[in-house]
N, C-alpha and C positions, 0 to 999 in steps of 0.2 A: 494566540493560536500554536500549538509546536510546528515546528519546522525539519522534515523528516529528508534522509539524505538515502537515495537507494542506488545498488550497484546494480546493472544489467548487463547482462553476459549472454551475447548471442552466437550460434553454435549451427555453423550451416551443416546440415546431413548430408547434402550430396558436392559435386563440385560448384565452384564458386558461379561458375561460367554456365550459360542455358545455351543450350544448340537449340539455334532456331531452325537451322536448314533441316532438323529434324523431322519439321513440317513439310519441307519440299520435297522431303524423301518420303514420304506418308503419302502425300497427295499423287507422286509419278507411278510408286512401287505399289505392289499389292502387299503389304505389311501388316498384319494382326494386330499388332500391339498399337493402337493409339500414342502418340508424343505426348501423355498427358503434362509432364513437366514446362513441356514448352506453352503448352495452353493454359496452363496455371499462368506462366509468366504471361501473357497477355492479357488475361483478366486482371492480373495486377495494375496492369498500366492501364486498362479501360477503367477500373474504378476510381482511377485519380481523381475527375472532377467530381465525385459522389461525396467523397468522405467527410468533406467541411459543410457540405449544404443538406444531410439527409442521415438517417440512422438504418447501418447494417444491418441486415439478417440474412446471414448464407451468402446467395448471388444479387440478392436484391435489397435495393435501398428506399427507404421511404420516407419522402416528403414530410414534414410535420405539416399538419392542420393548422388552418388560421383559426384563431380563438373564438370558440363556440361552432364551428363549422363540422368540426370531427364526429364520426359516424357512430351513436351511443352502442353498444352490444348489450347495454346492460350488466348488472353483477360489477361494476367498476371496471368494465373494460371499452375500448373503442376501437374502431378500425382504422387504419391508414391505406393509403394506395401508394404503392412503389413501383418502382423499374426493374425488372428481371434482366439482367445483360449477362453472356456467356458467348464465348467463340464458338464456333460446331464447322466439321469440317463436310461440305459437300463436292460438289464437283470445282469448288474455290471456295477459300475461307469466307465465312460469313458471320456476322454477328446476331444473335437470335435473342431479340427482344421481346418483352411483353408486360403484363398489369402483374403485380401481385397484390395480395390481400392478407394482411395479418392482424391479429386482434396486439391490443397494447393497454397496460393497466392505466389506467388515466392519474393523471398528476392530481394530486386532492389530499388537503389534510386527511390523516386515517380518522379522525373523531367524523369527519363528513362523511367520509364511506360508509362507514357503521352507519349513520343515522338514515344514508341514502339508499342504499343499497341492503343492508342488514337491515332496514326498517326497525332499529330501535332508538329509541330516544334517550339521548344522554344528558343524565344529571348528578347533581354529586352522590347520590345513593345508588346509582346502576352497578350492575355488575355484569360480565361478558360469559357467564358458566354457559347461560343457555345457547348463547350463538359460536360458543367457542370455537367448534371443529370448523365452522365455514369461514368463520374469519382467520383463524390458523392456515388452513389450507389454501387460503387468497394469498396472505401476507407470504407464507413460508419461502426459503428462496428469493424473495424480493428484495432489490436495493431499497433503503428509506433514507431519507434526510432528517438528521436531528438538527432541530432548532433550538440551540441552550436559551433561557432567558436571559435578558438584557441584564441582569444584575451577575452573570456570571462572565461576561464580558468573553465568552470565546466564539469563535466562528461555526459554522455551520458544517455538520462533518457527515459523509455517507455511510452505511451501515449494510451488512446483508442481516436478514432476518433468518432466526434459526428458530423462532416459535415464539407461543406465548407462556407466560410464566404462572405457575400453580397458584401463585396469591398475588393479590392486588397490592398496589403499591403501598397501601395505609400499612400491611403486617409482612410483605417482602422483605426480607434481610439479607444482609451481605456484610463483610468487616470491612472495616476503616480504621485506618490507625490502632490496630489491634483492639477494637470494641465493634459489636456488633449494632447497627444501625438499619432502619425502613429505609427504603426510597422515599419516601413521604418526609420523613425527618431530615435526609439528608438536603433535598431541595429546602425545607422550612429553614436549615442551618444555613445555606444559602441567600437568606431574605425571597426566598421563593415559596407562596403554596400552592399546592395543587389544588387544580380546579375539580378534577374527578380523581380523589383518591381511591376510590373503590374498584376503578377499573384495572384489569389485568396490565403488567409491563410486557415490554416485547424484549427476547432475549437477541441478543445481534452479537454480530464478530467471530473472533475465530470460537468456535462450540464448546469449546473447554473452558472459556474463561465467562467470569460471570458479570457480561455488560448487561445492565437491565435498562431500559429508557420507558418513560411515561407515554404511554399512548399519544396523550394531549399534545408534545412534543416534537412529534413525528409527523412527516408528508412522505407519499410517495414518489420516488424520483419521476421525473419525464424520460420519455422516449427510451423505456425499457423492454428490449426483443427476450423473450423468455421462450424458454424451449421447454414448454408444457401442453399436455393438452389442453384445447379447450372444451369447457362444457356444453354439454347439451342445449341451450340457451344461446351460448354463442355461436356456435354452429350452425343454428336454424337462423339464426341473424345476419349473419356473414354472407350464408348461401342466398339471400333474399337481396344484399345488398349488393354482393359480385355478379350477381345474373345480368348480364349485359348484352345487347347485341351484337355482330361485328362491328357493325359501324361504330357504335358507342367506344367499343374494346381498342379499334384501330385509334379512335379521336384522342381517346385519353393515352396511349401508348407517345402517340405523337408529341401532344403535350410537353411529357414528361420527358421525351428526347428535347423538345426545344430547353426545358427548364434546365439541365444538367451540362447542354451546351459542348457536347463530347469535343466537337472540331476547333473549340476557341482555345482548347486546354494546352496547357505547353509538354506535360509531360508525354501526351498521346502524341503531339505533334512531332516530338522529337526522336520517338520510335518509328517515327516513317505512316503511321495509321489515319488513314479519314475514314469516315463513314460516309456512305451514301445518304441521300435525302429520301430515296423510293423504298417500298417495299418490293424484294423480288417476285417475279411473276413466275407462275411454276406451270406448269401443263398438268391435268389432270384425265382420269381415267374413271368411268363410272362402271360398275359391276354388274351385274342382272342380279337380283336378289331370286333364292330359292323358291320352290313350291312348297308348302307345308302339307303333311299329307296323316290324313284321320284315318279310323276304321274305314272298313269298306272301301278302299282307295279315294275317300274324301280328300279332296285337295283345297287349300286355303290360299288366298294370292296375298304375299306380301305389298304394304302400299305404305310409303313412307316411312320403315321399318317396322311395323308392323302388322298383325292378323286378327282377325274376327275366326272365332271358333262355332260362329253361328248353327245350331240344329246339327254338329259334330259330337262324336265319342272319341274317348280318348281311342288311339292308335292299338296299346295293348295294356288293359289293364288286367290284375291277377282276377281268373274267373272265380275263387271260391268263395264265398262267404266269410267276412271277416267279423269277427267277434268287436266291440267296442265300446267305450266306455267317456262317461264326462264326468272329470272332476271338478269344483267348482267350490269357491271359498264363499265371502259375505255377499253375492247378487244373488238377486230374488231369484228362487227357484223355479217360478214361469216363465221368467227371461232364458233360463236355461233350457226348458222344454220346449220354445220358441225354436232356439238356436238347434235343435236335435230335428226338428220338423224340416230345418231350412238346409241341414246336412242329406237328409234322407232324402228330399225332394230334388237336390242338385244332385246328388250321388248318382238318381239314377237318371238324368238328363246327358251327364257327361260318362256312363255306365263304370264307376267305379261298384263293386261288390259289398256293402256294408249291410249287416243283419239291421232286420228291421225296427230294432230298439236299443237304445244305450244303456247300460249300466250307467245311472247317473248318482253320483254320489257325494259327499260335501266333505270337505277336508278343512281343519281350524288349524293345524299347525304341520311343523314339518314331518312331526312324529307320526302323525294320522297318515301323512303324505306316503310316509315309509309302508305303513301298513298296508293301503290300499294298493300300491305297488307289490307288496310281496302277494298279495291275493290274485290280483291279475295277473302275475306272471303263472301262480299256481296253477291258476285256472286258463290259462293258455290263452290269453287276448292278446289280440294282435296290433291293436291301436288304443291310446288313451290320447283325448282332448284335455287338457289343462289349463280353464280358465285362471289367469293369473292377475295380480292386483296392475296397475297402471304403471307404478313406478317402483323401485328397487330392486333388490338382488334377484327375486325369485323366481326368473327363468331361470338365472344359473343353478339354483339350489335344484330346479326339476328336471334339469338336464344331467347334473353330477349323479343325483339319486336312480334315473331312469337308467343313465346307460351304463355308469361305471358299477354298480352296485345291484342292479335286478335286472339288465337287460331287456327294459321294454321300450316299445316305440312311441313317442310322442308327440302331440301336435301343440306347442303352446298358441294363446290368444289373449290380448289383451279383454279385461272387464268392459271398458270402453268400447274397444268394438262391436262385442256383444250387445253392447245396449242402446249403441246409436248409429253403428256404422254396418250393422247386417243385413245386407241386401243380397241380392242373389247374387249378383257381378264379386261381391267379397268373399262369400261363400265359394263360389268357382275360382279364384284365387288359392283360397286355402284348399281346395281339392285337387289343386295341379302340385302343389308341396306333399299332400297326403299320398294319392295314387305313384309317385317317385319315389318316395320314403318306403310304399309297401313294393318295391323292385318292379312297379309298372312301366310302361313306356307312354308320357303324353302326345307326342307327335314325332313323326321322323322326316326326315327331305325328301323329296322325290328322288326317286335314282337317276341319275347325271352318268349316261356312258363313259366320261372323260374322266369320271374318279374311281378307276378301278385298283384302289390298293387293294389287295384278297388281305383278310385278316389282320386287320390294323388296329393297335391300340392308340389311342389318343391320351393322352397323359398328361397334367398340367401339376405345376408346385408353386407354392408360395412361402416364404418364410418372413412372419410378421415379428416385429422388433417392438419391446417395451418402450414409453416414453425414456428421454435423456435423464430425468429425474429418477427412473425406476430398475436401474440397471441392477439390481440384485434380481430381477424376476427374466427367468430364461424366456428364450426368443422361442416361438412354435412355429413347428413345420408343417405345413398341411401339404397331401399328396393325393389327387385325385385321378384314375382310370377309368377307361372306359371297360366292360366287360361282354358287351353286344355287338351285333351287325352293323348298327348305325351309328355309333357315337352318340347313345341316348341315355342309356344305365351306366351309372360310373359306383366304384366303391372307393370308399377313401381309408389313408391312414395317418396320422399324426404323429410328431414328435416331439419332445423338447431336447433345445441344445443349450451351450452357451451363448449367454447375451450379446447381440450384434455381429453374430458370426455368419456372415454372408450364405456361406455354400452351404448345402443340405450335408453332415456329417454320413448318416447311416444311410443312403441312399440304393445300396447294395440291398440290404434286408427289406428295404420299402417294396424297393422292384421286385426282388421275390415273393413277397407277399402279393401283390398286384397281379404276377406272373400265374400263381396259384387260382386266385380266384378266376381269373381270366378262363384257365384252363377247365373251371370246373364248369362256367358257361359255355365254352366252345367246344372243349375234348379238343381243344389244339391250344399251342402256342402261337403268341403274333407273328407275323413274316414283317411286318411294318410298326416302328413306332414314332409316332408325331407328340413331340416333347415341347410345349410350350410352358417355358420357363418365366414367371411373375417377380417383380419384385427386385430387380439387378440392376446397378448401376453400370455405367460404360467401362468403369477400370475394373468391374471384376468379371467380365467375359471370359479370359483366362480360367483363373478359377474355376468356372462353370465346366469349361472344357475339361479341363484336367482333371477336378475332383467327381462331380455329377457325373459327365459322362462314363468317365470309367468305372465308376460304382454302377452303372447300368449294363455297360460293358461286363463288367465281373458277373454281374448275376446270368446275363446270357451265358456267360461261361460255363457256369456252374450247371446250369438245363443243358447242356452243348446244343444251343440254338443260335443264330447268327441273323436276327432280323436288321433290315435297313431303317438308318436312325436317321430322323431330320430332329434338328435342335432349333427352336427359334423361340429368342429372345423378346418378352412382350414387357416393353418400357410403355408406362404411364405416366412415370411423373417427368415430365416437361412442359415447354412451355413454346413448342411450336402451336401456333393455330393459321388456319384458313381461313383467307376475308374473300367471298366472293363478290365480284361486281353486282350491282343490281342492290334493290332495296327491302325490307320486309315485306312479306305480304300476309294472308289470311291464315293460310297454310305453314307458313314458315315465317314467325314473328319475329325470330331472332336472327335472320337472314343466315342462315348456316348452311353449307355446303349438303347435295345430298347424301343419304346413308348407302354405301356401297362406293364413296369416292377413294379413289388411291392414287398416290403420287410417289412415284420411284426415281424419278430424274431429280435432278440440278441441287435441289437439298439433302440430297442423302450420296454417299463417296460410292464412284463409278466402280471402284473395284469390289464392292461388298457386298453381298445379298441383303439387300434393306429397303423396307418400302413404311410409308404412313398410311394409315387407312382409317375412316372415319365410317364405323358400321351401325349407328345406332343415331336415333334422330333425339337431340338434346330437348329434354323438356322444357328446361330452362337454362338462359346465357348463351354463351360461344361453344359450341361443339369442341371437344378435345379429341384430337385424334390420337391413334394407338402406334407406337414406333415399332415395327417389328424388324429383330435383325438372325439372321440365319448365322448360326455358327459351326452346324454339322449339319451335312446333307450326304451319307452314304449311299442313297439311292439315286441322290442326282435327280430328286423331285424338280420339274420346271417353276421356274419363277410364277408366272400365271395361272399355274395349275393350283398352286400353293398359296397364293392371292386368294381363288375363288375358295379353295378349301376353308381356307382362315374365316374367308367373310359368311360362309356356310355355318361352321361351327359356333359362330354369333347369333346363329338363329337357333342354336341347339340347348340355350340354357332353360331348366325344365320349368321354372317356376314362373314363369310370364308368357305371355302371348306376343312379344317383340323382341328386335333383336338387341344383344346388348353391346358393352363398348369394349370386349375380348373375347374370345374364344371359351366357347362354356368350359373344356377343363382347366384352364387356369381362374375362371370365376368361381368354380366350385372349388378348387385347392384352396382358395382364399377362404372359403365357406367352411373348410374341414381345419384353416388355420385359426378361426375365429371360434371353431367349437374346442379347439384345444385350450384354447385363451380362456373361455369359459370355465373349464375343469380346474384351473387354478384360482379364480373368484375363491375369498375367505382364506388364503394361505398368505401369511405375512411375514413367515421364515421359511426359506429354502435352502434346501442340502443341493447334489451334484445334480444337473437336469436328468441323466440317467435315473438315480434314487427318486426324484419326483416323479419321472415318466413311470417307473415300475409302482408306483402307487395309483396310478390314475389310468390303469389298463379297460379298456374297453370292455365288456362282459364278450367273451369270444363267440358265441349263440349268435347274441347281437347284431356283430359285425358279419356274421356269416350270412343270417337270414335279411337285414336290412342294410345293406351295404353302405348304400347313401341315402 
């Protein structure tokens, strides 16, 4: 093999010396900016014992599984368990440790991958045209090891895969010594006959170079931490694998800490750092759950994070009868008729006003879908149920046509749900969505004299980013705002902006539009704005304060109003977990803390308004608390009242009868951003975000009558 010499130049971006005194200053004084550089320095030190024995991915170190003991996620992936570690600052410095789960491609010959997971038997006549897309999607961007035949007397080499070639090795030509030759003939001239000459080759190395390798001589490299989104099969298998009780999770963390032996590492010792053996004990408070109010002052009590709606009706459905229709594809007509009957039956129970009969129509393709939507719009239909295939992008197509082209309200439901899962409980859950889409109110919370926020708007925002391998796709902004007295009805705005930009660029115009809708419903402007901002990392807090809050203030100035503003950052991507004493029980099989548990001491900075809260009952696995950081509070809202208000808003998500893990405004903003992402489906070439957004404006009338 060749010997290569590289020259590596290291360039320091800031001063060579890191001032660790900044940590002490931050702990003593009320300094807004965290000393991120000093924290990063300590994290580098903390990682010292992990590099040689584990695979690094972000702040997590994954221990390689023993042969045959890895958890198979199917489709060529396996799950590894790792230790997450980072420094955090509470009333003293802490090391936050937790377990991480990540999928890794299995180290195996590519031929074996194709046979095992693509279910394609390989022989001399096999070509991969039929499986090309799936195989290429799996291998693209992955490192493979090329094992030259023994007759070439070359060492194995690692390459990155660009994709599959258009032609098989038997006909794929390249230039060698001024002559054209095929890949198969090249190896034959080197005394090696390819076993599978009809297979496509891998295009590897620099994309502009023509380096082609036969698949049969390549294998997948071990321990690759890929930055790609897992498929639906991997996600489902991973959730099942990772769902453990608090007791099991704690035991796994302790096992990994013992494996890495931080306190025996000379680098860590040199910096004078020593980790305690025990977890920190924190004091908790449990907030009282609110009572949920339905029509005629009927109240439902919340128990273990959920409540029952027995014989109760929605708080405020829209009174006029709604014209509605059902569109279906290949599903049996009588199944659709049965579905219609269950919708009518359950709508009477919960008091959603639908006409006694739906207009049932069949569609065969997208063109017919267009025609039906156009006719429904012309005849002023209020709602269309669309029964969609169980897989594929048809949901995205429906939403694009209905909301961007025609301005018609749709409720999608999968064929398998209509055929196999369609009971009254399922229909009840669907009608929760339908009533809120029709601008009705499913429930409110019983009035509490402590919360006298007159004319309050609850605002939520989120920005979703494309995966690292899709940077050409814009980021999507979703902002939801309440426009009723109860924080129950929301309208939404979405925008497109530069990929990976954290702060919302267009906050002023978004806020002005929300003010317009609020005034339309309330005949006044808000006196209080409680803004829950999701999807922000710690280092971005100053940007949110300087950019987004400035945009909200600019919108207020244009309308000459001066509402009190409270901005709360909602942080879900963290690794703090609570491990209560005791054992799992029949009603709490994962041994989680109770919904409403709050921690606002010890592990939070004493000079910041910050708290952790578990507002929901985890269905599986260890409950993840949400962390809340208050970065603006011009109305001086009391922290205890803000915690209770936040907990109450977790019970206001309109699509289920249970408390969710973070407040409804932020949750709905996430859904708004997800809908914006749906509008991008099918587009492969993107212009500027503003140009792309201009092509995808929601029909204005639809936005006015069906704001969420």
